C-alpha positions in Angstrom: 89.9 1.6 120.1 91.3 3.2 116.9 88.8 3.9 114.1 89.2 1.7 111.0 91.2 3.3 108.2 88.8 4.6 105.4 89.5 2.9 102.1 88.9 4.4 98.7 86.9 3.0 95.8 88.6 3.4 92.5 87.2 3.4 88.9 89.1 3.4 85.6 86.4 4.3 83.1 87.2 4.2 79.3 85.0 6.0 76.8 84.6 6.0 73.1 83.3 8.9 71.0 81.2 8.0 68.0 82.0 9.1 64.5 78.7 11.0 64.4 80.2 13.4 66.9 82.8 14.5 64.4 80.2 15.1 61.8 78.4 17.8 63.9 78.8 21.4 63.2 81.6 23.1 65.1 79.3 25.0 67.4 77.3 21.8 68.2 80.6 19.9 69.0 81.7 22.7 71.3 78.3 22.7 73.1 78.6 19.0 73.6 82.1 19.2 74.9 81.3 22.0 77.3 78.3 20.0 78.6 80.5 17.0 79.2 83.2 19.0 81.0 80.5 20.6 83.3 79.1 17.2 84.1 82.5 15.6 84.8 83.7 18.4 86.9 80.8 17.8 89.3 82.7 14.7 90.5 85.4 16.7 92.1 82.9 17.5 94.9 82.9 13.7 95.6 86.5 12.7 95.1 89.5 12.9 92.9 89.2 13.0 89.1 92.0 12.8 86.5 91.6 12.7 82.8 93.8 10.8 80.3 93.7 10.6 76.5 94.1 7.2 74.9 93.8 8.5 71.4 96.3 6.8 69.1 97.4 4.4 71.8 94.5 1.8 72.0 91.9 0.9 69.4 88.3 1.2 70.7 88.8 3.8 73.4 89.5 7.6 73.3 89.4 8.8 76.8 90.0 7.5 80.4 88.7 9.0 83.6 90.4 7.9 86.8 88.0 8.4 89.6 88.7 8.0 93.3 86.1 8.3 96.0 85.1 7.0 99.4 81.6 6.2 98.2 81.0 3.6 95.4 77.7 5.2 94.4 79.5 8.4 93.3 80.7 6.5 90.2 77.1 5.7 89.2 76.1 9.4 89.7 79.1 10.4 87.5 78.0 8.2 84.6 74.4 9.4 84.9 75.5 13.0 84.6 77.7 12.2 81.6 74.9 10.3 79.9 72.6 13.3 80.4 75.1 15.7 79.0 74.9 16.9 75.4 77.8 14.5 74.7 75.8 11.6 76.1 74.3 10.4 72.8 77.8 10.1 71.3 79.4 8.2 74.1 80.0 4.5 74.7 81.9 2.9 77.5 83.8 -0.1 76.2 85.7 -0.8 79.5 85.4 0.0 83.2 87.4 -1.5 86.1 86.2 -1.1 89.7 88.4 -1.7 92.7 89.2 -0.6 96.3 92.3 0.3 98.2 93.7 -2.2 100.7 97.0 -2.3 102.5 99.4 -5.0 101.1 100.4 -7.7 103.6 103.7 -8.2 101.8 105.5 -5.0 102.5 105.8 -5.1 106.3 109.4 -6.4 106.2 110.5 -3.9 103.5 111.5 -0.3 103.7 108.9 1.5 101.7 111.1 3.0 99.0 111.2 3.5 95.2 108.1 3.1 93.1 106.2 0.6 95.2 102.9 2.1 96.6 101.3 -1.1 97.7 100.9 -0.1 101.3 98.6 2.8 100.6 95.0 2.8 101.5 94.7 6.3 100.1 95.8 6.8 96.6 97.7 10.1 95.9 98.0 10.4 92.1 101.4 11.6 91.2 100.2 13.3 88.0 102.9 11.7 85.9 102.6 12.1 82.2 101.6 8.5 81.6 99.6 5.8 83.4 99.5 2.2 82.3 96.4 0.4 83.5 95.4 -3.3 83.4 93.3 -5.9 85.2 95.3 -8.6 86.8 94.2 -12.2 87.7 96.3 -14.7 89.7 95.9 -18.5 89.6 94.1 -20.3 92.3 97.3 -22.1 93.0 98.8 -18.8 94.2 96.2 -18.5 96.9 96.8 -22.0 98.1 100.5 -21.4 98.8 101.5 -20.8 102.4 101.8 -17.2 103.5 105.6 -17.8 103.9 105.9 -19.1 100.3 103.9 -16.2 98.9 106.1 -13.7 100.9 109.2 -15.2 99.4 107.8 -14.7 95.9 106.7 -11.2 96.6 110.1 -10.3 98.1 111.6 -10.8 94.7 108.7 -8.9 93.0 109.2 -5.9 95.3 113.0 -6.0 94.9 112.6 -5.8 91.1 110.1 -3.0 91.4 112.4 -0.9 93.5 115.0 -1.1 90.7 112.7 1.3 88.8 112.1 4.3 91.0 110.7 6.4 88.1 107.7 4.1 88.0 105.0 4.5 90.7 102.8 1.5 91.3 99.1 1.8 92.4 97.6 -1.6 93.3 93.9 -1.8 94.1 91.7 -4.8 94.8 88.7 -6.1 93.0 87.7 -9.3 94.7 84.0 -9.6 94.5 83.6 -6.2 93.0 84.6 -6.9 89.4 85.9 -9.8 87.3 89.6 -9.4 88.0 91.6 -9.9 91.3 93.4 -6.5 91.1 93.7 -3.4 89.0 97.3 -2.2 88.6 98.1 1.3 87.5 101.7 2.3 86.9 102.5 6.0 86.7 105.6 7.3 85.0 107.1 10.0 82.9 109.3 7.5 81.1 107.5 4.8 79.1 110.7 2.9 78.4 111.3 2.4 82.2 107.9 0.8 82.5 108.6 -1.5 79.5 111.9 -2.6 81.2 110.1 -3.1 84.5 107.5 -5.4 82.9 110.1 -7.4 81.1 112.1 -7.8 84.4 108.9 -9.0 86.2 108.3 -11.6 83.5 111.5 -13.3 84.7 110.4 -13.6 88.3 108.9 -16.6 89.9 105.7 -14.8 90.6 105.0 -14.5 86.9 104.1 -18.2 86.6 101.0 -17.5 88.8 99.6 -14.9 86.5 96.5 -16.0 84.6 95.7 -12.7 82.9 97.2 -9.2 82.8 95.5 -7.8 79.7 94.2 -5.7 78.2 96.8 -3.0 78.9 95.9 0.6 78.4 98.5 3.3 77.8 97.1 6.7 78.8 98.4 10.2 78.6 97.5 12.8 81.3 95.5 15.7 79.8 93.2 18.4 81.0 89.7 17.4 80.1 89.2 20.2 77.6 92.5 19.3 75.9 91.6 15.6 75.7 88.2 16.4 74.1 89.7 18.9 71.7 91.9 16.1 70.4 88.8 14.3 69.3 87.6 16.9 66.9 
């Protein structure tokens, strides 16, 4: 009997740096940043860590850490280390979305091409310049449709997605783990292509079953040191 496929847990954690941090002497700011980096880098022993700057893109958040691990507890250990760092007193966490990978049941009849990554149980970040992250909730009516009807709707959704190969989709599942049904994260080097994709998806039948797909976070991939230096 084949062993079950291991599924990853995923966290999109958004942080805000207080104004008091910018008032510190330069040497103290650098000490705090070095301490934060050291604490965050420890996570790489437990999984995948990517850093994104949200500065100038979204009010209320400055930094996003995309964490991927096979153990849910590793996210808790990560935040504990960050809180204990010299940057900890200047950090708040306005948003965090927890999810897990799961193979999509809708892609079996499709050739896996283009930007669709919904069949993956293991996320392989493409390290594109940008990632667009948001929680996603479908209506209860959607789940009451027959499997055949849902497949027909998703066929259109997948067809539209494949028209934008420059956009890579990462869909993870949050049922019972967090407030939303899914967390979707689109990676791309071309923000305009993502905009066009979202507009095209608004015109599909599936969009009428969307209850919530906000807030949306636009994030720019940066090395952790670079992202912190942007903050002052």
